[in-house]
PDB file of N, CA, C and O in Angstrom:
ATOM      1  N   MET A   1      65.392 -20.858 -27.065  1.00  0.00           N
ATOM      2  CA  MET A   1      66.049 -21.003 -25.850  1.00  0.00           C
ATOM      3  C   MET A   1      65.242 -21.487 -24.775  1.00  0.00           C
ATOM      4  O   MET A   1      64.234 -20.924 -24.347  1.00  0.00           O
ATOM      5  N   ALA A   2      65.926 -22.982 -24.196  1.00  0.00           N
ATOM      6  CA  ALA A   2      65.122 -23.446 -22.643  1.00  0.00           C
ATOM      7  C   ALA A   2      64.645 -22.675 -22.140  1.00  0.00           C
ATOM      8  O   ALA A   2      65.244 -21.624 -22.372  1.00  0.00           O
ATOM      9  N   GLU A   3      63.455 -22.476 -21.229  1.00  0.00           N
ATOM     10  CA  GLU A   3      62.978 -21.848 -19.711  1.00  0.00           C
ATOM     11  C   GLU A   3      64.261 -22.414 -18.643  1.00  0.00           C
ATOM     12  O   GLU A   3      64.435 -23.545 -18.190  1.00  0.00           O
ATOM     13  N   SER A   4      64.838 -21.509 -18.503  1.00  0.00           N
ATOM     14  CA  SER A   4      65.322 -21.877 -17.234  1.00  0.00           C
ATOM     15  C   SER A   4      64.617 -21.463 -15.911  1.00  0.00           C
ATOM     16  O   SER A   4      63.883 -20.501 -15.686  1.00  0.00           O
ATOM     17  N   HIS A   5      65.159 -22.717 -14.898  1.00  0.00           N
ATOM     18  CA  HIS A   5      64.457 -22.834 -13.858  1.00  0.00           C
ATOM     19  C   HIS A   5      65.727 -22.710 -12.998  1.00  0.00           C
ATOM     20  O   HIS A   5      66.641 -22.149 -13.604  1.00  0.00           O
ATOM     21  N   ALA A   6      66.052 -23.133 -11.599  1.00  0.00           N
ATOM     22  CA  ALA A   6      66.987 -23.685 -10.795  1.00  0.00           C
ATOM     23  C   ALA A   6      67.169 -24.780  -9.918  1.00  0.00           C
ATOM     24  O   ALA A   6      66.129 -25.299  -9.512  1.00  0.00           O
ATOM     25  N   HIS A   7      67.997 -25.147  -9.619  1.00  0.00           N
ATOM     26  CA  HIS A   7      68.211 -26.699 -10.558  1.00  0.00           C
ATOM     27  C   HIS A   7      68.918 -27.216  -8.267  1.00  0.00           C
ATOM     28  O   HIS A   7      69.708 -26.813  -7.413  1.00  0.00           O
ATOM     29  N   THR A   8      67.943 -28.205  -8.472  1.00  0.00           N
ATOM     30  CA  THR A   8      67.870 -29.192  -7.731  1.00  0.00           C
ATOM     31  C   THR A   8      69.441 -29.276  -7.079  1.00  0.00           C
ATOM     32  O   THR A   8      70.391 -28.994  -7.811  1.00  0.00           O
ATOM     33  N   LEU A   9      69.619 -29.597  -5.952  1.00  0.00           N
ATOM     34  CA  LEU A   9      71.119 -30.630  -5.920  1.00  0.00           C
ATOM     35  C   LEU A   9      71.725 -31.822  -6.235  1.00  0.00           C
ATOM     36  O   LEU A   9      72.878 -32.172  -6.488  1.00  0.00           O
ATOM     37  N   ASP A  10      70.140 -32.612  -6.114  1.00  0.00           N
ATOM     38  CA  ASP A  10      70.136 -34.160  -6.846  1.00  0.00           C
ATOM     39  C   ASP A  10      70.009 -33.615  -8.275  1.00  0.00           C
ATOM     40  O   ASP A  10      69.428 -34.552  -8.823  1.00  0.00           O
ATOM     41  N   GLU A  11      70.104 -33.132  -8.760  1.00  0.00           N
ATOM     42  CA  GLU A  11      69.926 -32.546 -10.572  1.00  0.00           C
ATOM     43  C   GLU A  11      71.374 -32.535 -10.481  1.00  0.00           C
ATOM     44  O   GLU A  11      72.056 -33.443 -10.957  1.00  0.00           O
ATOM     45  N   VAL A  12      71.899 -31.441  -9.829  1.00  0.00           N
ATOM     46  CA  VAL A  12      73.059 -31.188  -9.652  1.00  0.00           C
ATOM     47  C   VAL A  12      74.265 -32.427  -9.405  1.00  0.00           C
ATOM     48  O   VAL A  12      75.383 -32.563  -9.901  1.00  0.00           O
ATOM     49  N   ARG A  13      73.798 -32.927  -8.797  1.00  0.00           N
ATOM     50  CA  ARG A  13      74.676 -34.541  -8.285  1.00  0.00           C
ATOM     51  C   ARG A  13      74.702 -35.175  -9.332  1.00  0.00           C
ATOM     52  O   ARG A  13      75.871 -35.401  -9.644  1.00  0.00           O
ATOM     53  N   ALA A  14      73.520 -35.843 -10.499  1.00  0.00           N
ATOM     54  CA  ALA A  14      73.741 -36.487 -10.916  1.00  0.00           C
ATOM     55  C   ALA A  14      74.313 -36.108 -12.204  1.00  0.00           C
ATOM     56  O   ALA A  14      75.077 -36.848 -12.824  1.00  0.00           O
ATOM     57  N   ALA A  15      73.912 -34.853 -12.642  1.00  0.00           N
ATOM     58  CA  ALA A  15      75.338 -33.937 -14.081  1.00  0.00           C
ATOM     59  C   ALA A  15      77.231 -34.347 -13.011  1.00  0.00           C
ATOM     60  O   ALA A  15      78.382 -34.629 -13.342  1.00  0.00           O
ATOM     61  N   LYS A  16      76.825 -34.229 -12.314  1.00  0.00           N
ATOM     62  CA  LYS A  16      78.655 -33.946 -12.069  1.00  0.00           C
ATOM     63  C   LYS A  16      79.623 -35.268 -12.286  1.00  0.00           C
ATOM     64  O   LYS A  16      80.775 -35.046 -12.661  1.00  0.00           O
ATOM     65  N   SER A  17      79.465 -35.788 -12.201  1.00  0.00           N
ATOM     66  CA  SER A  17      80.672 -37.220 -12.993  1.00  0.00           C
ATOM     67  C   SER A  17      80.802 -36.927 -14.331  1.00  0.00           C
ATOM     68  O   SER A  17      81.864 -36.852 -14.949  1.00  0.00           O
ATOM     69  N   ARG A  18      79.158 -36.687 -14.966  1.00  0.00           N
ATOM     70  CA  ARG A  18      79.490 -35.741 -16.769  1.00  0.00           C
ATOM     71  C   ARG A  18      80.364 -34.763 -17.279  1.00  0.00           C
ATOM     72  O   ARG A  18      81.092 -34.553 -18.249  1.00  0.00           O
ATOM     73  N   ALA A  19      79.903 -34.132 -15.978  1.00  0.00           N
ATOM     74  CA  ALA A  19      80.810 -32.674 -16.595  1.00  0.00           C
ATOM     75  C   ALA A  19      82.144 -32.597 -16.591  1.00  0.00           C
ATOM     76  O   ALA A  19      82.852 -31.924 -17.339  1.00  0.00           O
ATOM     77  N   LEU A  20      82.604 -33.627 -15.338  1.00  0.00           N
ATOM     78  CA  LEU A  20      84.013 -34.595 -15.292  1.00  0.00           C
ATOM     79  C   LEU A  20      84.661 -34.506 -16.482  1.00  0.00           C
ATOM     80  O   LEU A  20      85.559 -33.720 -16.786  1.00  0.00           O
ATOM     81  N   ALA A  21      83.735 -36.063 -17.687  1.00  0.00           N
ATOM     82  CA  ALA A  21      83.946 -36.883 -18.583  1.00  0.00           C
ATOM     83  C   ALA A  21      84.010 -35.100 -19.860  1.00  0.00           C
ATOM     84  O   ALA A  21      84.987 -34.921 -20.588  1.00  0.00           O
ATOM     85  N   VAL A  22      82.841 -34.107 -19.828  1.00  0.00           N
ATOM     86  CA  VAL A  22      82.951 -33.235 -20.269  1.00  0.00           C
ATOM     87  C   VAL A  22      84.157 -32.188 -20.604  1.00  0.00           C
ATOM     88  O   VAL A  22      84.645 -31.581 -21.557  1.00  0.00           O
ATOM     89  N   PHE A  23      84.287 -32.338 -19.473  1.00  0.00           N
ATOM     90  CA  PHE A  23      85.637 -30.724 -19.098  1.00  0.00           C
ATOM     91  C   PHE A  23      87.480 -31.370 -19.417  1.00  0.00           C
ATOM     92  O   PHE A  23      88.477 -30.654 -19.324  1.00  0.00           O
ATOM     93  N   GLU A  24      87.478 -32.431 -19.681  1.00  0.00           N
ATOM     94  CA  GLU A  24      88.563 -32.919 -18.961  1.00  0.00           C
ATOM     95  C   GLU A  24      88.724 -33.678 -19.953  1.00  0.00           C
ATOM     96  O   GLU A  24      88.949 -34.757 -19.405  1.00  0.00           O
ATOM     97  N   PRO A  25      88.789 -33.974 -21.824  1.00  0.00           N
ATOM     98  CA  PRO A  25      89.537 -33.871 -23.005  1.00  0.00           C
ATOM     99  C   PRO A  25      89.910 -32.597 -23.024  1.00  0.00           C
ATOM    100  O   PRO A  25      90.902 -32.412 -23.730  1.00  0.00           O
ATOM    101  N   LEU A  26      89.323 -31.307 -22.321  1.00  0.00           N
ATOM    102  CA  LEU A  26      88.990 -30.193 -23.109  1.00  0.00           C
ATOM    103  C   LEU A  26      90.001 -29.094 -22.432  1.00  0.00           C
ATOM    104  O   LEU A  26      90.496 -28.285 -23.217  1.00  0.00           O
ATOM    105  N   ALA A  27      90.386 -28.980 -20.910  1.00  0.00           N
ATOM    106  CA  ALA A  27      90.685 -28.805 -20.440  1.00  0.00           C
ATOM    107  C   ALA A  27      91.471 -28.670 -19.082  1.00  0.00           C
ATOM    108  O   ALA A  27      91.164 -29.723 -18.524  1.00  0.00           O
ATOM    109  N   ALA A  28      92.018 -28.224 -18.520  1.00  0.00           N
ATOM    110  CA  ALA A  28      93.302 -28.936 -17.563  1.00  0.00           C
ATOM    111  C   ALA A  28      91.496 -28.897 -16.012  1.00  0.00           C
ATOM    112  O   ALA A  28      91.164 -28.026 -15.208  1.00  0.00           O
ATOM    113  N   VAL A  29      91.267 -29.418 -16.133  1.00  0.00           N
ATOM    114  CA  VAL A  29      90.587 -29.527 -14.568  1.00  0.00           C
ATOM    115  C   VAL A  29      90.721 -30.205 -13.362  1.00  0.00           C
ATOM    116  O   VAL A  29      90.717 -31.427 -13.213  1.00  0.00           O
ATOM    117  N   VAL A  30      90.857 -29.223 -12.382  1.00  0.00           N
ATOM    118  CA  VAL A  30      90.897 -29.284 -11.301  1.00  0.00           C
ATOM    119  C   VAL A  30      91.116 -30.298 -10.221  1.00  0.00           C
ATOM    120  O   VAL A  30      91.848 -31.120  -9.668  1.00  0.00           O
ATOM    121  N   GLY A  31      89.152 -29.215 -10.367  1.00  0.00           N
ATOM    122  CA  GLY A  31      87.893 -30.619  -9.310  1.00  0.00           C
ATOM    123  C   GLY A  31      86.946 -29.899 -10.427  1.00  0.00           C
ATOM    124  O   GLY A  31      87.129 -29.116 -11.359  1.00  0.00           O
ATOM    125  N   VAL A  32      85.303 -30.903  -9.557  1.00  0.00           N
ATOM    126  CA  VAL A  32      84.110 -30.587  -9.962  1.00  0.00           C
ATOM    127  C   VAL A  32      83.383 -30.445  -8.573  1.00  0.00           C
ATOM    128  O   VAL A  32      83.391 -31.464  -7.881  1.00  0.00           O
ATOM    129  N   GLY A  33      82.702 -29.238  -8.019  1.00  0.00           N
ATOM    130  CA  GLY A  33      82.402 -28.757  -6.889  1.00  0.00           C
ATOM    131  C   GLY A  33      80.798 -28.418  -7.451  1.00  0.00           C
ATOM    132  O   GLY A  33      80.442 -27.903  -8.510  1.00  0.00           O
ATOM    133  N   ILE A  34      80.045 -28.894  -6.366  1.00  0.00           N
ATOM    134  CA  ILE A  34      78.962 -27.922  -6.123  1.00  0.00           C
ATOM    135  C   ILE A  34      78.492 -26.109  -6.192  1.00  0.00           C
ATOM    136  O   ILE A  34      79.048 -25.424  -5.334  1.00  0.00           O
ATOM    137  N   THR A  35      77.637 -25.454  -7.042  1.00  0.00           N
ATOM    138  CA  THR A  35      77.790 -23.722  -6.250  1.00  0.00           C
ATOM    139  C   THR A  35      76.391 -23.701  -6.284  1.00  0.00           C
ATOM    140  O   THR A  35      75.604 -24.526  -6.749  1.00  0.00           O
ATOM    141  N   ARG A  36      76.204 -22.635  -5.722  1.00  0.00           N
ATOM    142  CA  ARG A  36      74.879 -21.839  -6.059  1.00  0.00           C
ATOM    143  C   ARG A  36      74.867 -20.535  -7.227  1.00  0.00           C
ATOM    144  O   ARG A  36      75.563 -19.520  -7.224  1.00  0.00           O
ATOM    145  N   ILE A  37      73.966 -20.903  -8.067  1.00  0.00           N
ATOM    146  CA  ILE A  37      73.520 -20.108  -8.881  1.00  0.00           C
ATOM    147  C   ILE A  37      72.252 -19.976  -8.736  1.00  0.00           C
ATOM    148  O   ILE A  37      71.635 -20.957  -8.323  1.00  0.00           O
ATOM    149  N   GLY A  38      71.624 -18.906  -8.994  1.00  0.00           N
ATOM    150  CA  GLY A  38      70.787 -18.165  -8.919  1.00  0.00           C
ATOM    151  C   GLY A  38      69.706 -18.016  -7.748  1.00  0.00           C
ATOM    152  O   GLY A  38      69.762 -17.022  -7.025  1.00  0.00           O
ATOM    153  N   ASP A  39      68.619 -19.093  -7.533  1.00  0.00           N
ATOM    154  CA  ASP A  39      67.672 -19.786  -7.054  1.00  0.00           C
ATOM    155  C   ASP A  39      68.547 -20.677  -6.348  1.00  0.00           C
ATOM    156  O   ASP A  39      68.827 -20.580  -5.153  1.00  0.00           O
ATOM    157  N   GLY A  40      69.169 -21.972  -7.533  1.00  0.00           N
ATOM    158  CA  GLY A  40      69.157 -23.112  -7.295  1.00  0.00           C
ATOM    159  C   GLY A  40      71.328 -22.932  -7.040  1.00  0.00           C
ATOM    160  O   GLY A  40      72.034 -21.983  -6.699  1.00  0.00           O
ATOM    161  N   TYR A  41      71.745 -24.875  -7.565  1.00  0.00           N
ATOM    162  CA  TYR A  41      72.531 -24.900  -8.350  1.00  0.00           C
ATOM    163  C   TYR A  41      73.109 -25.206  -9.310  1.00  0.00           C
ATOM    164  O   TYR A  41      72.528 -25.542 -10.342  1.00  0.00           O
ATOM    165  N   GLY A  42      74.169 -25.167  -9.204  1.00  0.00           N
ATOM    166  CA  GLY A  42      75.346 -25.516 -10.491  1.00  0.00           C
ATOM    167  C   GLY A  42      76.159 -26.137 -10.414  1.00  0.00           C
ATOM    168  O   GLY A  42      76.395 -26.445  -9.246  1.00  0.00           O
ATOM    169  N   LEU A  43      77.330 -26.875 -11.696  1.00  0.00           N
ATOM    170  CA  LEU A  43      78.473 -26.910 -10.829  1.00  0.00           C
ATOM    171  C   LEU A  43      78.789 -25.969 -11.714  1.00  0.00           C
ATOM    172  O   LEU A  43      78.296 -25.335 -12.647  1.00  0.00           O
ATOM    173  N   LYS A  44      80.238 -26.147 -10.829  1.00  0.00           N
ATOM    174  CA  LYS A  44      81.776 -25.206 -11.044  1.00  0.00           C
ATOM    175  C   LYS A  44      82.799 -26.373 -11.347  1.00  0.00           C
ATOM    176  O   LYS A  44      82.652 -27.568 -11.091  1.00  0.00           O
ATOM    177  N   VAL A  45      83.525 -25.948 -11.756  1.00  0.00           N
ATOM    178  CA  VAL A  45      84.074 -26.621 -13.450  1.00  0.00           C
ATOM    179  C   VAL A  45      85.496 -25.020 -11.917  1.00  0.00           C
ATOM    180  O   VAL A  45      85.245 -23.842 -11.662  1.00  0.00           O
ATOM    181  N   ASN A  46      86.983 -26.085 -11.300  1.00  0.00           N
ATOM    182  CA  ASN A  46      87.998 -25.709 -11.600  1.00  0.00           C
ATOM    183  C   ASN A  46      88.628 -26.124 -12.994  1.00  0.00           C
ATOM    184  O   ASN A  46      88.147 -26.803 -13.901  1.00  0.00           O
ATOM    185  N   LEU A  47      90.153 -25.349 -12.847  1.00  0.00           N
ATOM    186  CA  LEU A  47      90.767 -25.733 -14.332  1.00  0.00           C
ATOM    187  C   LEU A  47      92.023 -24.785 -13.230  1.00  0.00           C
ATOM    188  O   LEU A  47      91.894 -23.795 -12.508  1.00  0.00           O
ATOM    189  N   ARG A  48      93.303 -25.757 -13.596  1.00  0.00           N
ATOM    190  CA  ARG A  48      94.379 -25.502 -13.354  1.00  0.00           C
ATOM    191  C   ARG A  48      95.586 -24.210 -13.708  1.00  0.00           C
ATOM    192  O   ARG A  48      96.577 -23.793 -13.108  1.00  0.00           O
ATOM    193  N   GLU A  49      94.990 -23.902 -14.840  1.00  0.00           N
ATOM    194  CA  GLU A  49      94.288 -22.807 -16.194  1.00  0.00           C
ATOM    195  C   GLU A  49      93.736 -22.730 -17.328  1.00  0.00           C
ATOM    196  O   GLU A  49      93.102 -23.647 -17.849  1.00  0.00           O
ATOM    197  N   PRO A  50      93.964 -21.427 -17.900  1.00  0.00           N
ATOM    198  CA  PRO A  50      92.797 -20.730 -18.166  1.00  0.00           C
ATOM    199  C   PRO A  50      92.866 -21.633 -20.051  1.00  0.00           C
ATOM    200  O   PRO A  50      93.790 -21.588 -20.863  1.00  0.00           O
ATOM    201  N   PRO A  51      91.890 -22.147 -20.134  1.00  0.00           N
ATOM    202  CA  PRO A  51      92.036 -23.045 -21.967  1.00  0.00           C
ATOM    203  C   PRO A  51      92.681 -21.610 -22.805  1.00  0.00           C
ATOM    204  O   PRO A  51      92.770 -20.382 -22.827  1.00  0.00           O
ATOM    205  N   PRO A  52      93.114 -23.230 -23.600  1.00  0.00           N
ATOM    206  CA  PRO A  52      94.078 -22.545 -24.248  1.00  0.00           C
ATOM    207  C   PRO A  52      92.215 -21.045 -25.455  1.00  0.00           C
ATOM    208  O   PRO A  52      91.108 -20.927 -24.928  1.00  0.00           O
ATOM    209  N   SER A  53      92.418 -20.626 -26.260  1.00  0.00           N
ATOM    210  CA  SER A  53      91.640 -19.215 -26.695  1.00  0.00           C
ATOM    211  C   SER A  53      91.357 -19.398 -27.836  1.00  0.00           C
ATOM    212  O   SER A  53      91.012 -18.502 -28.606  1.00  0.00           O
ATOM    213  N   ASP A  54      91.470 -20.703 -28.149  1.00  0.00           N
ATOM    214  CA  ASP A  54      90.630 -21.050 -29.829  1.00  0.00           C
ATOM    215  C   ASP A  54      89.523 -22.673 -29.444  1.00  0.00           C
ATOM    216  O   ASP A  54      88.895 -23.356 -30.253  1.00  0.00           O
ATOM    217  N   THR A  55      89.661 -22.860 -27.802  1.00  0.00           N
ATOM    218  CA  THR A  55      89.079 -23.815 -27.265  1.00  0.00           C
ATOM    219  C   THR A  55      87.104 -23.242 -26.540  1.00  0.00           C
ATOM    220  O   THR A  55      86.794 -22.376 -25.722  1.00  0.00           O
ATOM    221  N   ARG A  56      86.421 -24.020 -27.176  1.00  0.00           N
ATOM    222  CA  ARG A  56      85.175 -23.327 -26.140  1.00  0.00           C
ATOM    223  C   ARG A  56      84.480 -24.585 -26.187  1.00  0.00           C
ATOM    224  O   ARG A  56      84.304 -25.411 -27.083  1.00  0.00           O
ATOM    225  N   LEU A  57      83.792 -24.436 -23.802  1.00  0.00           N
ATOM    226  CA  LEU A  57      83.788 -24.286 -23.515  1.00  0.00           C
ATOM    227  C   LEU A  57      82.761 -24.684 -23.004  1.00  0.00           C
ATOM    228  O   LEU A  57      82.508 -23.970 -22.034  1.00  0.00           O
ATOM    229  N   PRO A  58      81.896 -25.590 -23.168  1.00  0.00           N
ATOM    230  CA  PRO A  58      79.791 -25.416 -22.550  1.00  0.00           C
ATOM    231  C   PRO A  58      79.723 -24.645 -21.754  1.00  0.00           C
ATOM    232  O   PRO A  58      80.726 -24.098 -21.296  1.00  0.00           O
ATOM    233  N   THR A  59      78.668 -24.417 -21.414  1.00  0.00           N
ATOM    234  CA  THR A  59      78.674 -23.222 -20.369  1.00  0.00           C
ATOM    235  C   THR A  59      77.430 -23.910 -19.047  1.00  0.00           C
ATOM    236  O   THR A  59      76.988 -23.647 -17.928  1.00  0.00           O
ATOM    237  N   GLU A  60      77.289 -25.223 -20.481  1.00  0.00           N
ATOM    238  CA  GLU A  60      76.167 -26.494 -19.040  1.00  0.00           C
ATOM    239  C   GLU A  60      76.669 -27.776 -19.286  1.00  0.00           C
ATOM    240  O   GLU A  60      77.786 -27.973 -19.765  1.00  0.00           O
ATOM    241  N   VAL A  61      76.039 -28.476 -19.037  1.00  0.00           N
ATOM    242  CA  VAL A  61      75.925 -29.950 -19.088  1.00  0.00           C
ATOM    243  C   VAL A  61      74.571 -30.916 -18.199  1.00  0.00           C
ATOM    244  O   VAL A  61      74.515 -31.113 -16.985  1.00  0.00           O
ATOM    245  N   ASP A  62      73.497 -31.436 -19.352  1.00  0.00           N
ATOM    246  CA  ASP A  62      73.437 -32.124 -19.482  1.00  0.00           C
ATOM    247  C   ASP A  62      71.647 -31.187 -18.817  1.00  0.00           C
ATOM    248  O   ASP A  62      70.596 -31.708 -18.444  1.00  0.00           O
ATOM    249  N   GLY A  63      72.080 -29.569 -18.947  1.00  0.00           N
ATOM    250  CA  GLY A  63      70.768 -28.359 -18.585  1.00  0.00           C
ATOM    251  C   GLY A  63      71.893 -27.999 -17.042  1.00  0.00           C
ATOM    252  O   GLY A  63      72.284 -26.925 -16.586  1.00  0.00           O
ATOM    253  N   VAL A  64      72.017 -28.746 -16.806  1.00  0.00           N
ATOM    254  CA  VAL A  64      72.864 -27.695 -15.742  1.00  0.00           C
ATOM    255  C   VAL A  64      73.940 -26.850 -15.678  1.00  0.00           C
ATOM    256  O   VAL A  64      75.068 -27.293 -15.893  1.00  0.00           O
ATOM    257  N   PRO A  65      73.736 -25.574 -15.383  1.00  0.00           N
ATOM    258  CA  PRO A  65      74.564 -24.115 -15.249  1.00  0.00           C
ATOM    259  C   PRO A  65      75.925 -24.514 -14.522  1.00  0.00           C
ATOM    260  O   PRO A  65      76.117 -24.982 -13.400  1.00  0.00           O
ATOM    261  N   VAL A  66      76.788 -24.176 -15.527  1.00  0.00           N
ATOM    262  CA  VAL A  66      78.891 -24.252 -15.240  1.00  0.00           C
ATOM    263  C   VAL A  66      79.538 -23.030 -15.031  1.00  0.00           C
ATOM    264  O   VAL A  66      79.805 -22.421 -16.068  1.00  0.00           O
ATOM    265  N   ARG A  67      79.753 -22.684 -14.340  1.00  0.00           N
ATOM    266  CA  ARG A  67      81.225 -21.309 -13.183  1.00  0.00           C
ATOM    267  C   ARG A  67      82.317 -22.297 -13.736  1.00  0.00           C
ATOM    268  O   ARG A  67      82.401 -23.477 -13.397  1.00  0.00           O
ATOM    269  N   LEU A  68      83.202 -21.613 -14.700  1.00  0.00           N
ATOM    270  CA  LEU A  68      84.317 -21.919 -14.691  1.00  0.00           C
ATOM    271  C   LEU A  68      85.169 -20.965 -13.554  1.00  0.00           C
ATOM    272  O   LEU A  68      84.937 -19.762 -13.679  1.00  0.00           O
ATOM    273  N   GLU A  69      85.939 -21.262 -12.673  1.00  0.00           N
ATOM    274  CA  GLU A  69      87.002 -20.858 -11.901  1.00  0.00           C
ATOM    275  C   GLU A  69      88.312 -21.512 -12.552  1.00  0.00           C
ATOM    276  O   GLU A  69      88.114 -22.658 -12.955  1.00  0.00           O
ATOM    277  N   VAL A  70      89.689 -20.989 -12.749  1.00  0.00           N
ATOM    278  CA  VAL A  70      90.561 -20.880 -12.812  1.00  0.00           C
ATOM    279  C   VAL A  70      91.870 -20.742 -11.628  1.00  0.00           C
ATOM    280  O   VAL A  70      92.744 -19.876 -11.661  1.00  0.00           O
ATOM    281  N   VAL A  71      91.749 -21.735 -10.696  1.00  0.00           N
ATOM    282  CA  VAL A  71      92.397 -21.569  -9.447  1.00  0.00           C
ATOM    283  C   VAL A  71      94.084 -22.805  -9.172  1.00  0.00           C
ATOM    284  O   VAL A  71      94.437 -23.317  -8.109  1.00  0.00           O
ATOM    285  N   GLY A  72      94.778 -22.930 -10.576  1.00  0.00           N
ATOM    286  CA  GLY A  72      96.419 -22.775  -9.987  1.00  0.00           C
ATOM    287  C   GLY A  72      96.088 -24.878 -10.040  1.00  0.00           C
ATOM    288  O   GLY A  72      95.357 -25.820 -10.346  1.00  0.00           O
ATOM    289  N   GLN A  73      97.559 -24.303  -9.358  1.00  0.00           N
ATOM    290  CA  GLN A  73      97.846 -26.221  -8.810  1.00  0.00           C
ATOM    291  C   GLN A  73      97.373 -26.085  -7.962  1.00  0.00           C
ATOM    292  O   GLN A  73      97.389 -24.903  -7.618  1.00  0.00           O
ATOM    293  N   PRO A  74      96.776 -26.849  -7.184  1.00  0.00           N
ATOM    294  CA  PRO A  74      96.422 -26.875  -5.235  1.00  0.00           C
ATOM    295  C   PRO A  74      97.603 -27.563  -4.924  1.00  0.00           C
ATOM    296  O   PRO A  74      98.363 -28.157  -5.688  1.00  0.00           O
ATOM    297  N   ARG A  75      97.662 -27.419  -3.767  1.00  0.00           N
ATOM    298  CA  ARG A  75      99.143 -28.195  -2.677  1.00  0.00           C
ATOM    299  C   ARG A  75      98.736 -27.815  -1.815  1.00  0.00           C
ATOM    300  O   ARG A  75      98.182 -26.861  -1.270  1.00  0.00           O
ATOM    301  N   LYS A  76      99.383 -29.473  -1.669  1.00  0.00           N
ATOM    302  CA  LYS A  76      98.569 -29.730   0.326  1.00  0.00           C
ATOM    303  C   LYS A  76      99.171 -28.838   0.915  1.00  0.00           C
ATOM    304  O   LYS A  76     100.136 -28.120   0.655  1.00  0.00           O
ATOM    305  N   GLN A  77      98.165 -29.026   2.137  1.00  0.00           N
ATOM    306  CA  GLN A  77      98.384 -28.117   3.167  1.00  0.00           C
ATOM    307  C   GLN A  77      99.082 -28.329   4.058  1.00  0.00           C
ATOM    308  O   GLN A  77      99.234 -27.482   4.938  1.00  0.00           O
TER     309      GLN A  77
END
């Protein structure tokens, strides 16, 4: 297993658009953001609904850790 390190904002920003391309075919993505993970940063992928039970979603993109959250359908305020 690769040694983990705290990812910088620049590293996470670089992986952000790739994460959208990776997750969109697999789940109902509402958005991709940046979140604190440990001493560094990671990607937060917001989903409209839980993915099908037989769908395996990646836990990292380009080495950057991913957190998933089911947020539902966004609504205008």
